VOGU-3710 file (C-alpha; in Angstrom, 3 decimals, decimal comma):
1> mtyiadqfal> -0,180/0,086/0,038  2,807/2,424/0,918  4,195/1,471/-2,582  1,053/2,485/-4,506  0,822/5,857/-2,541  4,302/6,693/-3,360  3,544/6,270/-7,308  0,200/8,523/-7,038  2,504/11,047/-5,200  5,278/10,894/-8,066
11> lgehfglili> 2,296/11,020/-10,733  0,685/14,229/-9,140  4,292/15,620/-8,757  4,801/15,427/-13,415  0,815/15,591/-14,164  1,187/18,623/-16,106  3,980/16,917/-18,347  1,832/14,092/-18,829  -1,337/15,997/-20,001  0,824/17,935/-22,401
21> gcaelvvavi> 2,090/14,897/-23,874  -1,173/13,413/-24,520  -2,336/16,492/-26,004  0,459/16,503/-28,623  -0,431/12,850/-29,427  -3,720/13,554/-30,289  -2,683/16,279/-32,382  -0,242/14,034/-34,157  -2,999/11,427/-34,906  -5,470/14,111/-36,171
31> lfglffshkk> -2,943/15,582/-38,651  -1,726/11,999/-39,577  -5,260/11,271/-40,451  -6,116/14,485/-42,185  -2,773/14,041/-44,484  -3,690/9,994/-45,254  -7,333/11,516/-45,929  -6,077/14,448/-48,704  -3,550/12,278/-49,999  -6,214/9,662/-50,772
41> ekekkiisrg> -8,840/11,980/-52,259  -6,193/13,311/-54,382  -5,026/9,938/-55,825  -8,999/9,107/-56,477  -9,051/12,461/-58,376  -6,090/11,743/-60,514  -7,328/8,205/-60,959  -10,870/9,384/-62,113  -9,410/11,930/-64,524  -7,548/9,054/-65,772
51> etgiflkefd> -10,528/7,067/-66,384  -12,491/10,010/-68,036  -9,563/10,247/-70,496  -9,498/6,687/-71,363  -13,060/6,654/-71,834  -13,108/10,037/-73,975  -10,280/8,742/-75,739  -11,719/5,321/-76,580  -14,893/7,320/-77,623  -12,685/9,506/-79,921
61> rqtdegclii> -11,816/6,218/-81,912  -15,531/5,279/-82,158  -16,573/5,719/-86,044  -20,462/4,646/-85,372  -21,361/7,025/-83,021  -20,734/10,797/-81,672  -21,949/13,359/-79,362  -22,079/17,249/-78,901  -23,099/19,762/-76,571  -24,684/22,736/-77,576
71> rkkdmypvfg> -25,153/25,882/-75,805  -28,842/27,219/-76,467  -28,267/30,982/-76,224  -25,888/31,064/-79,031  -26,125/27,766/-80,270  -22,446/26,908/-79,503  -21,063/23,468/-79,400  -18,824/23,404/-76,122  -18,046/19,980/-76,265  -18,020/17,066/-78,880
81> agnlqkligv> -16,885/13,612/-78,427  -16,419/10,621/-80,954  -14,912/10,808/-84,255  -17,351/13,763/-85,847  -14,858/14,129/-88,944  -15,904/10,313/-89,654  -19,411/10,359/-89,330  -20,404/14,038/-90,406  -17,173/15,327/-92,213  -16,660/18,156/-89,829
91> dlsdlqedit> -15,060/18,155/-86,378  -15,655/20,226/-83,455  -13,792/23,308/-84,547  -15,590/23,247/-87,964  -19,022/23,149/-85,973  -17,729/25,917/-83,536  -17,600/28,121/-86,326  -20,678/27,159/-88,317  -23,075/24,965/-86,407  -25,565/24,392/-89,422
101> aifrcarekk> -22,552/22,063/-90,952  -23,941/19,273/-88,565  -26,537/18,978/-91,527  -24,495/20,021/-94,360  -22,985/16,777/-95,024  -26,618/15,402/-96,468  -26,615/14,008/-100,007  -29,503/15,852/-100,443  -29,232/19,587/-99,701  -33,152/20,253/-99,389
111> egrknwdkym> -33,398/17,649/-96,910  -30,481/18,946/-94,869  -31,965/22,401/-94,539  -35,139/21,158/-93,841  -33,842/19,176/-91,149  -32,135/22,303/-89,809  -35,171/24,025/-89,882  -37,117/21,750/-88,110  -34,322/21,623/-85,233  -34,512/25,336/-84,826
121> twngestfsa> -38,378/25,286/-84,267  -37,986/22,405/-81,604  -39,630/23,380/-78,567  -37,500/21,037/-76,286  -40,209/18,988/-75,543  -39,586/15,055/-75,587  -37,113/14,461/-78,130  -35,826/15,623/-81,638  -34,899/13,327/-84,241  -33,747/13,340/-87,716
131> emqteegdwl> -32,613/11,029/-90,457  -30,321/11,777/-93,449  -28,018/10,129/-96,092  -24,585/11,351/-96,488  -22,680/12,259/-100,028  -20,914/8,974/-99,409  -23,982/6,929/-98,930  -23,948/6,516/-95,191  -27,315/6,810/-93,135  -26,860/8,747/-90,017
141> rlivrqsedg> -29,666/9,416/-87,085  -29,420/12,299/-84,733  -31,159/12,500/-81,554  -31,350/15,591/-79,490  -32,577/15,913/-75,502  -32,829/19,158/-73,995  -31,004/19,616/-70,122  -33,062/19,670/-67,375  -32,311/23,562/-67,105  -32,959/24,305/-70,788
151> cydlvriyrt> -29,661/25,704/-71,410  -27,938/22,907/-73,439  -29,136/20,299/-75,914  -27,192/16,814/-75,921  -26,830/15,857/-79,723  -26,242/12,208/-80,262  -25,501/10,895/-83,681  -25,465/7,320/-84,977  -24,549/5,560/-88,265  -27,526/3,577/-88,836
161> teihkkdedy> -26,312/2,218/-92,457  -26,525/-1,441/-91,532  -29,869/-1,118/-90,207  -30,638/0,866/-93,404  -29,078/-2,278/-95,483  -30,935/-4,885/-93,386  -34,254/-2,828/-93,972  -33,619/-2,671/-97,770  -33,253/-6,283/-98,011  -36,373/-6,926/-95,709
171> eqrlseteev> -38,113/-4,790/-98,325  -36,596/-6,749/-101,139  -37,577/-9,943/-99,704  -40,796/-8,681/-98,964  -41,382/-7,415/-102,669  -40,340/-10,749/-104,100  -42,783/-12,385/-101,724  -45,582/-10,214/-102,775  -44,685/-10,771/-106,373  -44,619/-14,538/-106,125
181> sqskttflsr> -48,268/-14,338/-104,116  -49,458/-12,018/-106,825  -48,459/-14,447/-109,390  -49,860/-17,456/-107,620  -52,928/-15,389/-107,670  -52,788/-14,557/-111,198  -52,251/-17,978/-111,909  -54,993/-19,011/-110,026  -57,641/-16,785/-111,212  -56,470/-17,646/-115,211
191> msheirtpmn> -56,707/-21,390/-113,922  -60,261/-20,358/-112,537  -61,100/-19,005/-115,942  -59,815/-21,826/-117,953  -61,483/-24,458/-115,713  -64,896/-23,077/-115,400  -65,420/-22,150/-119,013  -65,348/-25,973/-120,219  -67,358/-26,513/-116,919  -70,152/-24,142/-118,063
201> giigmltlae> -70,226/-26,012/-121,240  -70,008/-29,467/-119,869  -72,969/-28,911/-117,312  -74,714/-26,988/-119,805  -74,939/-29,784/-122,252  -75,925/-31,901/-119,443  -78,942/-29,939/-118,597  -79,681/-29,650/-122,440  -79,287/-33,356/-122,679  -81,838/-33,960/-119,819
211> gklapdhpam> -84,354/-31,653/-121,286  -84,453/-33,715/-124,206  -84,914/-37,268/-122,625  -88,005/-38,358/-120,545  -87,617/-39,143/-116,947  -87,578/-42,949/-117,083  -85,131/-42,807/-120,157  -82,286/-45,211/-119,245  -79,603/-42,615/-119,921  -81,118/-40,445/-117,469
221> qylskadels> -79,169/-42,421/-114,809  -75,880/-42,228/-116,801  -76,796/-38,031/-116,873  -77,549/-37,914/-113,127  -74,250/-39,521/-112,419  -72,353/-37,271/-114,628  -74,222/-34,257/-113,034  -73,150/-35,493/-109,541  -69,233/-35,655/-110,647  -69,473/-32,393/-112,586
231> dhllalindi> -71,012/-30,884/-108,969  -68,134/-32,777/-106,914  -65,488/-31,506/-109,519  -66,518/-27,847/-109,245  -66,969/-28,027/-105,341  -63,219/-29,270/-105,610  -62,204/-26,525/-107,818  -64,117/-23,507/-105,449  -62,186/-25,275/-102,310  -58,778/-25,364/-104,077
241> ldmsrieagk> -59,088/-21,420/-105,146  -60,760/-20,660/-101,819  -57,578/-22,158/-99,850  -55,245/-20,570/-102,281  -56,991/-17,124/-102,250  -57,410/-17,248/-98,190  -53,406/-18,166/-98,108  -52,809/-15,219/-100,123  -54,880/-12,662/-98,105  -57,155/-11,955/-101,076
251> velekkpfsl> -60,398/-12,897/-99,464  -62,959/-9,961/-98,996  -65,627/-10,632/-96,394  -68,955/-8,732/-96,998  -70,694/-6,652/-94,328  -74,112/-6,790/-95,253  -77,323/-7,000/-92,871  -79,175/-10,514/-92,993  -81,243/-12,506/-90,953  -80,400/-15,483/-88,884
261> relgdrlydm> -83,548/-17,285/-88,792  -83,840/-17,047/-92,718  -80,314/-18,501/-92,797  -81,516/-21,472/-90,329  -84,637/-21,838/-92,815  -82,497/-22,346/-95,845  -80,340/-24,478/-93,891  -83,129/-26,595/-92,921  -84,475/-26,694/-96,339  -81,124/-27,656/-98,094
271> farnleargi> -80,768/-31,061/-95,849  -83,939/-31,930/-94,666  -85,359/-34,109/-97,578  -82,184/-36,084/-97,809  -81,954/-36,587/-94,129  -85,478/-37,566/-93,764  -85,169/-40,153/-96,589  -82,382/-41,934/-94,599  -84,458/-41,727/-91,530  -82,123/-39,534/-89,728
281> syavnfedmt> -83,838/-36,722/-87,639  -82,848/-33,353/-88,469  -83,743/-30,092/-86,680  -82,545/-26,449/-87,155  -83,405/-24,704/-83,373  -83,147/-21,376/-82,205  -82,249/-20,454/-78,235  -82,332/-17,212/-76,331  -82,646/-15,059/-79,334  -83,541/-11,702/-79,288
291> vdyvigdelr> -81,613/-10,727/-82,077  -82,441/-11,634/-85,520  -80,533/-9,461/-88,055  -76,890/-9,035/-87,855  -74,215/-7,484/-89,916  -71,850/-9,680/-91,937  -70,898/-12,221/-94,814  -73,989/-14,169/-94,931  -72,519/-16,481/-97,791  -69,263/-17,086/-96,070
301> isqiiinfls> -71,113/-17,818/-92,694  -73,263/-20,148/-94,406  -70,506/-21,957/-96,163  -69,248/-22,476/-92,327  -72,033/-24,152/-91,180  -72,944/-26,118/-94,651  -69,082/-27,307/-94,319  -70,062/-28,838/-90,653  -73,466/-30,286/-92,020  -71,926/-31,834/-94,999
311> navkftsege> -69,371/-33,801/-92,895  -72,167/-34,738/-90,326  -74,391/-36,007/-93,105  -71,355/-37,881/-94,603  -70,396/-39,470/-91,595  -73,939/-40,181/-89,556  -75,806/-42,926/-90,856  -78,335/-43,318/-87,665  -79,800/-41,105/-84,876  -79,729/-37,356/-85,450
321> itvtfrqmlv> -78,249/-34,102/-86,859  -79,202/-30,871/-85,111  -78,114/-27,233/-85,795  -78,402/-24,623/-82,780  -78,382/-20,992/-83,040  -77,785/-19,469/-79,558  -77,304/-16,065/-78,539  -75,080/-15,384/-75,413  -74,604/-11,733/-75,116  -75,526/-8,652/-76,581
331> qdnmadmmvr> -73,789/-5,188/-75,399  -72,785/-2,127/-77,340  -74,976/-3,240/-80,520  -73,107/-6,315/-80,823  -74,125/-9,926/-80,575  -72,042/-12,923/-79,719  -73,588/-15,954/-81,269  -72,810/-19,586/-81,101  -73,811/-21,822/-83,735  -73,354/-25,527/-83,163
341> vhdtgigmkp> -73,749/-28,600/-85,567  -74,521/-32,006/-83,360  -74,395/-35,089/-84,900  -74,471/-38,960/-83,763  -71,954/-40,278/-86,492  -68,951/-41,805/-86,186  -66,865/-39,562/-84,288  -63,074/-38,949/-84,301  -60,181/-39,793/-82,384  -58,712/-37,831/-79,818
351> efvnrifrpf> -55,326/-37,550/-81,735  -57,094/-36,557/-85,096  -59,018/-33,703/-83,707  -55,837/-31,661/-83,076  -55,153/-32,002/-86,863  -58,529/-31,965/-88,339  -58,179/-27,951/-89,538  -54,671/-28,802/-91,530  -55,174/-28,941/-95,288  -55,788/-32,129/-97,078
361> eqesietskq> -55,761/-33,865/-93,892  -57,956/-37,152/-93,189  -58,170/-39,349/-90,209  -57,354/-42,227/-92,740  -56,802/-43,907/-95,867  -59,802/-45,788/-94,982  -61,998/-42,931/-94,413  -61,051/-41,423/-97,397  -61,676/-44,100/-99,349  -65,171/-44,951/-98,033
371> yggtglgmai> -66,343/-41,320/-97,430  -64,631/-39,171/-100,124  -63,543/-35,647/-99,875  -60,056/-33,986/-100,065  -59,729/-32,938/-96,298  -59,930/-28,986/-97,672  -63,351/-27,915/-96,206  -62,351/-27,894/-92,321  -59,263/-25,966/-93,330  -61,349/-23,352/-95,101
381> tdqlvklmgg> -63,831/-22,996/-92,294  -61,123/-22,413/-89,913  -59,360/-19,978/-92,121  -62,896/-18,169/-92,696  -63,656/-18,294/-89,033  -60,252/-16,530/-88,142  -61,101/-13,871/-90,851  -64,323/-13,060/-89,204  -62,523/-12,894/-85,446  -64,577/-15,847/-84,409
391> eivvdslqgr> -63,134/-19,321/-82,703  -64,298/-23,103/-83,491  -64,628/-25,708/-80,370  -64,702/-29,163/-81,492  -65,811/-31,960/-78,999  -65,979/-35,469/-80,853  -65,918/-39,051/-79,541  -65,207/-42,057/-81,559  -68,427/-43,921/-82,087  -70,706/-41,391/-80,259
401> gsdftvflhl> -70,855/-38,178/-82,814  -69,324/-34,815/-82,727  -70,121/-31,316/-82,128  -68,333/-28,372/-84,165  -69,481/-25,177/-82,556  -68,216/-21,712/-83,716  -68,617/-18,389/-81,910  -68,681/-15,075/-83,738  -69,032/-11,552/-82,873  -71,308/-9,655/-84,973
411> pvadeavegk> -72,941/-6,113/-85,157  -76,785/-6,095/-84,804  -78,638/-4,557/-87,640  -81,834/-2,888/-87,679  -84,489/-5,788/-88,428  -86,020/-5,311/-92,225  -89,614/-4,615/-92,041  -91,256/-7,019/-94,867  -94,898/-7,726/-95,282  -95,686/-11,462/-94,991
421> qttadltete> -96,930/-13,182/-97,990  -100,102/-15,206/-97,934  -99,809/-18,546/-99,492  -101,395/-17,329/-102,667  -98,971/-14,527/-103,078  -96,225/-17,315/-102,716  -97,744/-19,288/-105,409  -97,927/-16,506/-107,727  -94,614/-15,301/-106,874  -93,286/-18,941/-107,835
431> kqkenafrgc> -95,158/-18,655/-111,234  -93,498/-15,296/-111,574  -90,011/-16,842/-111,114  -90,610/-19,603/-113,726  -91,842/-17,343/-116,405  -89,434/-14,285/-115,819  -87,509/-14,639/-119,121  -90,748/-15,278/-121,093  -91,107/-12,748/-123,911  -87,865/-11,317/-123,159
441> rilmaednei> -85,407/-9,873/-125,669  -81,708/-10,511/-124,511  -78,467/-9,093/-125,772  -75,907/-11,496/-124,998  -71,890/-10,971/-125,343  -70,141/-14,066/-125,392  -67,124/-15,064/-127,548  -67,090/-18,904/-126,533  -69,388/-20,447/-129,342  -70,351/-23,195/-127,259
451> namiaveilg> -71,186/-21,320/-124,285  -73,093/-19,155/-126,367  -75,026/-22,001/-128,126  -76,178/-23,490/-124,865  -77,171/-20,126/-123,638  -79,319/-19,617/-126,451  -81,118/-23,131/-126,244  -81,958/-22,873/-122,526  -82,809/-19,329/-122,598  -84,718/-19,768/-125,486
461> emgaevevag> -86,571/-22,845/-123,805  -87,667/-20,123/-120,808  -89,209/-18,096/-123,813  -86,406/-15,750/-124,261  -85,145/-14,335/-127,960  -81,395/-13,854/-127,576  -79,080/-12,163/-129,703  -75,385/-12,981/-129,301  -72,520/-10,571/-130,002  -68,840/-11,869/-130,178
471> ngqiavdkfa> -67,230/-9,325/-128,283  -67,849/-6,212/-126,158  -67,430/-3,961/-129,004  -70,147/-5,670/-131,225  -72,406/-5,540/-127,945  -71,930/-1,782/-127,861  -72,723/-1,328/-131,260  -75,748/-3,643/-131,363  -77,057/-1,777/-128,249  -76,444/1,861/-130,056
481> ehpagyydfi> -78,068/0,852/-133,248  -81,529/0,150/-131,642  -84,325/1,704/-130,101  -84,488/2,488/-126,437  -86,518/-0,075/-124,700  -85,709/-2,962/-127,457  -83,440/-5,034/-125,302  -84,868/-5,973/-121,818  -81,339/-6,710/-120,332  -78,025/-7,625/-121,506
491> lmdvqmpvmd> -75,944/-10,329/-120,371  -72,105/-9,842/-120,875  -69,119/-12,001/-120,519  -66,370/-10,349/-118,598  -63,152/-11,428/-120,590  -63,588/-11,124/-124,522  -61,226/-10,130/-127,177  -61,516/-6,728/-128,912  -63,477/-5,354/-125,791  -64,023/-6,927/-122,379
501> grtaartira> -67,203/-6,834/-120,728  -66,366/-4,234/-117,929  -65,089/-1,936/-120,910  -68,220/-2,461/-122,867  -70,510/-1,772/-119,752  -68,945/1,699/-119,148  -69,105/2,489/-122,786  -72,994/1,719/-122,710  -73,601/3,819/-119,680  -71,537/6,627/-121,177
511> lnrkdagsil> -73,834/6,822/-124,240  -75,879/9,684/-125,017  -79,262/8,237/-125,096  -82,290/7,925/-122,542  -81,729/4,080/-121,936  -78,088/3,851/-121,534  -77,939/4,438/-117,917  -81,205/2,258/-117,040  -80,711/-0,564/-119,065  -80,223/-3,788/-116,980
521> ifalsadafv> -76,673/-5,326/-117,647  -75,380/-8,538/-116,044  -72,021/-9,970/-115,860  -71,673/-13,613/-116,304  -67,980/-14,597/-115,923  -65,552/-17,655/-115,055  -64,072/-15,196/-112,536  -65,721/-16,358/-109,453  -64,539/-14,225/-106,586  -65,959/-11,684/-104,507
531> ederlsresg> -63,329/-8,825/-105,933  -64,468/-9,928/-109,462  -68,039/-8,869/-108,430  -67,177/-5,617/-107,113  -65,112/-4,915/-110,160  -68,349/-5,678/-112,329  -70,704/-3,473/-110,366  -68,061/-0,553/-110,103  -68,168/-0,863/-114,018  -71,770/-0,072/-113,850
541> mnahyakpln> -73,467/-3,755/-113,916  -76,353/-4,747/-111,895  -74,927/-8,038/-110,618  -72,206/-10,573/-111,366  -72,995/-14,213/-111,870  -70,380/-17,015/-111,891  -69,939/-19,798/-114,332  -70,512/-22,467/-114,419  -74,304/-21,031/-114,765  -77,335/-22,493/-113,034
551> feelqnnigv> -80,012/-20,968/-115,557  -82,900/-21,433/-113,010  -81,046/-19,408/-110,440  -80,159/-16,996/-113,134  -83,830/-16,461/-114,359  -85,044/-16,015/-110,439  -82,316/-13,732/-109,743  -82,716/-11,478/-112,699  -86,429/-12,032/-112,578  -86,265/-10,014/-109,130
561> flrerrqa> -84,543/-7,031/-111,246  -87,103/-7,480/-113,750  -90,308/-7,345/-111,434  -89,026/-4,314/-109,544  -88,109/-2,381/-112,980  -91,955/-3,176/-114,115  -93,390/-2,056/-110,623  -91,382/0,998/-110,932
//
C-alpha cells in the first residue's frame, strides 16, 4: 500500500507534463489522419481523371457514334466527343465556326436544310430526331435531348447504314414474296377461268340432254351421275381456289345485314329431304334469340355451317343431326352468337381432332376411300372463322358423334320490315319466277361459241329471244343501233377479245341516249370471287353471276330485277 501511495504522489508531481504529452499525441494522430485522407482523395481524383480520359479517348476512336453539347443561347457547341470527322465530315472546331455544318453533309441539300429548320423550331419537348444520308452513302440518325435547365442540347449521332441495309433487304424480300403471291393469285385466277369455262359447257350440255329425255329414259341415270361428278369437281375447284386465296390474303368479307332465322330456314330446306329419306332426325333450333338481323358475310357464314353439316351428313348413318343457333350476349350493339352442329355419327379419335383443320388432312386412308372428300373443307372453314375474328370448338368421341361449335361476334342490324306473304302470293311469286324470261329480248355478249349455243338453247326454252355478240364492241354497237327499250337486259361475259365486258358496260353507260343508264346489265364470268363481283359493279353492271351457270337460279335472280323494274 505504501508503494502505491508513493506512485500516485510521483504522478501528481509530473501531471502537467503527462497532460501535455497526451495532447501532442492526439494532435499528431489527427494531422496524420487528415494528411492520409487528403492524399487518398487526390489519388482518387487522379484516377478519375485518368478513367475519363481513357473513356473519351476510346470514344473518339468510334466511327459509328458521336455526341455534342450545344449551348442554346448562342447555338455554340461547347463539347464534342467521338470521331465527328468520320461521321459528318466536320470536326468540333468546324462546328464551332458554323453549327449548321452538322446537316451540311446530307446528300440531299434540301433535306439537310429541312432538318435544320425543324431543329430550330423544336420546342425542347420530348426528343428531336432526324435522319439523313451523307454524300458518301452512309445513313445517320441524330437524336437531341434538352438538359433539365433548358440551357443545353445533348446531340447524339449514330451511323445506321447497316440497319438501312437490313431494312432494304427485308423490303426486297417482302416485295419478292408479294410478287410470288401475286403471280400465284394471277395464275389461280386464270386457271379458275380456264377450268370454269369448259365446266360451264359440260354442265350446260348435261342440262340440255336431260331436257330432251323422258325421266324414265335409261340414259338419265348416266346423266344424273355425270351431274353429280360435275358438282363434285366444281366443289373441289372452288375449295382449292378458296384455300389458295385465303393463304394469299385475297379474300374480302362482305358486311351486309341478313337474317339468322332465314339462314337457318335455308339450311333446313337444304338438307331435310335427304336426311328424312335416310331416317335421320334433323332440326334447326333457335335458343335465347332476341336478335335476328346481324351484319356480316352471310355467304361465308353459310359456307362455314354447310361444311359442318356436310361432314355430319357424310359420317352419320343413324340418329340425329341438329343445328342450334344460340344468342350468348348482346352489348354495345354487338351480338355474341354461337352456332353448333351436333351429330351422332362415327366421331373422331382424340389425336385427329388436333389435326382436323390442316389442309388435305383426313383421319385415315380408309376414311378417305369410304367417305370421299379432299380434307380442304375444314381448313377453309377454320381460316374463314379466323378472318371473322371468331373461334371454333370441336368436341368428338369415336363411335358417339361430334359437336362443331363456332362463336362469332357480329354487329346487330336494324330489323328489316317486310310484309308477310300469303300462300296465294307465294304461289304467284313462284309462277313469276318460272316465267321471268318469257317474252324477253336479251342481248348476250359471249365469245365462246359452245357457251353461247348452250345459253341460246336454254334461254330459248325459257321463252326468251337471244341475240349473240362475239365481243364487247359488237355488243355496244348492237345496243346503239336499236331504239330505247328494244332489249330487256344484257348478259355480258367479262373476258372477251377486242373489248372486254366491263369496258363495254362502261361504254354503254356513257352513251348519250335515254336508256343507257337504266338498261339492266349482268356480268356472266368464270371469274368467281368477291373482288370480281365488286369490279363488275364498279363498271356499271347490276349484278355478277359466276360460271358454270345455273340457268334456273339465273332466271330467279334476274327475275327480281325485272319485276322491280316493271313495278317502278
